[in-house]
C-alpha distance (Angstrom), angle and dihedral (degrees) to the residues before:
residue distance angle dihedral
M1 . . .
N2 3.79 . .
R3 3.83 109.2 .
D4 3.80 93.9 -158.8
L5 3.82 92.9 134.0
Q6 3.79 94.8 54.1
G7 3.80 110.3 154.5
R8 3.82 96.0 4.9
V9 3.80 117.7 132.3
V10 3.80 115.7 -134.3
L11 3.81 129.0 -168.9
I12 3.81 116.1 -163.8
T13 3.79 121.1 -174.3
G14 3.77 115.9 -148.3
G15 3.78 84.6 20.3
G16 3.79 100.4 144.8
T17 3.79 99.4 79.3
G18 3.78 145.4 17.1
L19 3.76 119.3 -6.9
G20 3.80 93.8 -1.2
L21 3.78 91.9 55.3
G22 3.79 90.3 46.6
I23 3.80 90.4 54.1
A24 3.80 90.8 46.2
T25 3.80 89.6 52.6
E26 3.81 94.0 48.3
L27 3.79 94.2 49.1
G28 3.79 93.6 40.9
L29 3.79 92.2 52.9
S30 3.81 86.5 52.1
G31 3.80 90.4 61.9
A32 3.80 102.8 -91.8
K33 3.78 124.8 136.9
V34 3.78 103.2 -122.5
A35 3.80 129.2 -148.5
I36 3.80 117.0 -174.6
A37 3.80 123.3 -162.5
S38 3.78 131.4 -164.0
R39 3.79 141.6 146.3
K40 3.80 89.6 -122.4
E41 3.78 115.7 75.2
A42 3.81 93.0 -166.5
N43 3.80 90.7 59.0
L44 3.79 90.3 49.2
N45 3.79 92.5 50.5
N46 3.79 91.6 51.2
G47 3.79 90.6 45.8
L48 3.80 92.4 50.5
T49 3.78 90.9 50.6
H50 3.79 90.2 53.5
L51 3.80 95.1 45.9
R52 3.77 95.3 46.2
S53 3.80 90.4 48.2
R54 3.82 84.8 63.1
S55 3.83 90.7 51.1
I56 3.80 91.6 -109.6
D57 3.80 118.2 153.7
A58 3.80 97.6 -122.0
F59 3.79 138.8 170.1
A60 3.81 131.7 -176.7
V61 3.78 131.6 -149.0
V62 3.79 128.3 -174.3
A63 3.81 110.6 -132.8
D64 3.78 140.2 148.1
V65 3.79 105.1 -137.0
R66 3.81 89.7 -156.5
E67 3.80 87.9 72.5
A68 3.82 115.2 69.8
D69 3.80 93.7 -157.5
E70 3.81 91.5 54.1
V71 3.80 89.7 50.4
A72 3.81 90.8 53.0
K73 3.80 91.4 49.6
A74 3.80 90.9 48.1
V75 3.80 92.0 53.5
D76 3.81 89.0 47.3
S77 3.81 88.6 54.9
V78 3.79 93.0 49.2
E79 3.80 91.6 49.1
A80 3.80 90.9 49.6
R81 3.81 90.6 52.5
F82 3.80 104.0 35.9
G83 3.79 108.5 5.6
P84 3.82 128.6 -110.7
V85 3.80 118.4 -8.9
D86 3.81 113.6 -107.7
I87 3.80 99.3 176.8
L88 3.80 130.8 33.6
I89 3.80 123.6 -167.0
N90 3.81 112.7 -167.1
N91 3.78 99.8 -156.5
A92 3.82 104.3 137.5
A93 3.79 108.6 120.1
G94 3.76 146.1 153.0
N95 3.77 130.0 -153.5
F96 3.76 142.4 161.7
V97 3.77 130.9 164.3
V98 3.80 114.3 -107.2
P99 3.81 136.2 146.9
A100 3.79 109.0 -102.9
E101 3.81 94.0 -119.9
R102 3.81 90.0 56.3
L103 3.80 96.2 48.3
S104 3.79 109.9 113.1
P105 3.81 122.5 -138.0
H106 3.81 87.6 -114.2
G107 3.81 91.6 52.9
W108 3.80 90.7 50.4
T109 3.80 96.2 47.2
S110 3.80 92.9 43.4
V111 3.81 94.6 55.8
V112 3.80 96.5 37.3
G113 3.80 89.6 45.3
T114 3.79 92.9 53.2
V115 3.80 99.4 40.0
L116 3.81 104.9 34.0
N117 3.80 105.5 20.9
G118 3.79 92.3 37.7
S119 3.79 93.2 50.8
F120 3.79 90.7 50.0
F121 3.81 95.5 45.4
C122 3.81 91.2 50.4
S123 3.81 93.9 43.6
R124 3.79 91.9 47.4
E125 3.81 93.0 49.4
V126 3.79 96.3 46.9
G127 3.81 93.7 38.0
R128 3.80 93.3 49.8
R129 3.80 91.3 52.4
L130 3.80 93.5 46.5
I131 3.80 89.9 52.4
Q132 3.80 92.8 47.5
Q133 3.81 91.2 47.8
G134 3.80 93.2 46.5
R135 3.81 90.6 -125.1
H136 3.78 131.6 139.5
G137 3.79 120.7 -124.7
S138 3.78 147.6 163.4
I139 3.79 133.3 -124.3
V140 3.80 124.9 -167.8
N141 3.79 120.9 -170.6
I142 3.79 119.1 -158.2
I143 3.80 108.7 -139.1
A144 3.83 132.7 151.4
A145 3.79 138.3 -116.8
Y146 3.79 90.8 -107.8
A147 3.81 87.7 68.6
W148 3.84 83.2 85.3
T149 3.78 101.3 33.6
G150 3.78 106.0 28.6
G151 3.77 118.6 -135.5
A152 3.78 135.5 -130.9
G153 3.78 112.1 -100.3
T154 3.80 94.4 14.9
V155 3.81 104.6 81.1
H156 3.82 91.3 132.5
S157 3.80 96.4 47.2
A158 3.82 96.4 37.9
S159 3.80 91.5 50.4
A160 3.79 91.8 48.6
K161 3.81 93.8 46.5
A162 3.81 90.5 48.8
G163 3.79 87.8 54.5
V164 3.79 90.7 51.2
L165 3.81 89.8 50.4
A166 3.81 90.3 54.9
M167 3.80 90.2 44.8
T168 3.81 90.3 52.0
K169 3.79 92.4 56.9
T170 3.79 93.9 41.9
L171 3.80 95.1 50.9
A172 3.81 90.5 43.7
V173 3.81 89.0 60.2
E174 3.81 96.0 41.7
W175 3.79 97.4 45.5
A176 3.81 102.4 36.5
Q177 3.81 89.4 93.7
F178 3.81 88.5 60.5
G179 3.80 94.5 51.2
I180 3.79 93.1 -107.4
R181 3.80 113.2 137.4
V182 3.82 118.9 -157.9
N183 3.80 120.6 -166.9
A184 3.78 139.7 152.5
V185 3.78 139.3 -136.4
A186 3.80 119.3 -149.8
P187 3.81 110.7 -160.7
G188 3.77 121.3 -163.2
P189 3.81 122.5 -154.1
V190 3.79 106.0 -25.1
E191 3.79 128.0 -179.3
T192 3.80 106.1 -109.6
E193 3.78 130.6 141.2
G194 3.79 91.8 -115.4
A195 3.80 95.1 49.7
S196 3.79 92.7 46.3
R197 3.80 90.6 50.7
Q198 3.80 100.3 41.5
L199 3.79 108.9 25.2
W200 3.80 108.9 30.6
A201 3.78 107.9 14.4
D202 3.81 89.3 130.1
P203 3.85 110.4 81.8
D204 3.81 92.3 -141.5
E205 3.79 91.4 52.0
R206 3.78 89.7 48.1
E207 3.80 91.3 54.1
R208 3.80 91.7 46.6
L209 3.80 90.9 52.8
L210 3.78 92.0 45.8
A211 3.80 90.5 53.8
E212 3.82 88.5 59.7
V213 3.82 92.8 60.3
P214 3.83 111.5 84.9
M215 3.80 91.5 -156.0
G216 3.80 88.2 59.8
R217 3.79 99.5 -128.6
F218 3.78 143.4 68.8
G219 3.77 119.9 -100.8
Q220 3.78 125.9 -106.1
V221 3.78 125.4 -123.9
E222 3.79 90.1 -120.9
E223 3.80 91.6 59.2
V224 3.79 92.2 56.1
A225 3.80 90.9 44.1
Q226 3.79 90.9 54.1
A227 3.81 90.2 52.6
V228 3.80 89.4 53.3
H229 3.80 89.5 47.7
F230 3.78 90.8 56.0
L231 3.81 93.4 50.5
V232 3.82 93.7 51.5
S233 3.80 93.7 43.6
D234 3.79 128.0 93.8
G235 3.79 87.0 -110.2
A236 3.81 87.8 73.8
G237 3.79 93.3 46.4
F238 3.82 92.8 128.8
V239 3.81 94.9 43.5
T240 3.80 119.7 100.2
G241 3.79 134.5 144.1
A242 3.80 90.1 23.7
T243 3.78 131.0 130.2
L244 3.79 119.8 -147.9
T245 3.81 110.3 -155.1
V246 3.81 114.5 -150.5
D247 3.79 104.6 -177.6
G248 3.80 110.6 115.7
G249 3.80 89.5 -107.8
E250 3.81 95.2 -58.9
S251 3.81 93.4 135.3
L252 3.81 94.2 49.2
P253 3.81 120.0 99.2
H254 3.80 107.5 -100.4
A255 3.80 104.1 154.3
R256 3.84 92.6 130.3
L257 3.78 96.4 43.9
E258 3.82 91.9 106.7
V259 3.80 90.2 55.8
V260 3.79 91.7 53.9
D261 3.80 91.5 46.4
K262 3.81 90.3 53.5
L263 3.79 90.6 51.5
R264 3.79 89.9 52.8
K265 3.79 91.0 52.7
N266 3.81 94.3 44.1
P267 3.81 108.7 33.1
S268 3.80 114.2 -171.5
């Protein structure tokens, strides 16, 4: 394993399970000291057990990213344990499929608060400290392809992710002069326990979604984690304000793909 992140301090929100834990594992195995944050202590405990079983120097902090004061206290805790944060991964999210007219005000504010407000509160806290300390750093925001397109049943999440996309570009411009790079990763359908349970539990729905991916399969957590690794590495030192889409081609226009496939099978 490449130890290119040796000595770096990483904070990952929503880092106790799923994609967040996969990113924590990837960066930790690359030498980083990893702090994971979540509202749910049980998830953090399970995540710590996994990370430490891989000999990763890991720390957990309970925090609700929707609350700016909790974010500040969480960063204080990470600094006390590991030192200043070099890398922030805004991964905390919430999503469920619901028709827009049935979405409650609480459901809207909960998802937007976690995804958009939480990403800003964390970015602001880490960015402010990096600027004050005169240190360079990297922020990666986890969004989704439907931040551009929207998606039926996801008005809360799509709106929040679109806001994070705009925030990514804005902060990239504002903070470039301080050596702080801000990028995003937009995963497509990825095999996680949460996605399998909430988004494609129905076998027919799973097959329908799979048919929309030109590469013919769902992504793996490790593939998204490796994309994040690239963006926080020195190899991406001249990359900021960019979004790396990791979706097997799902977001690409492919309306005429069936026509081309028929031509391959029946050449004239």
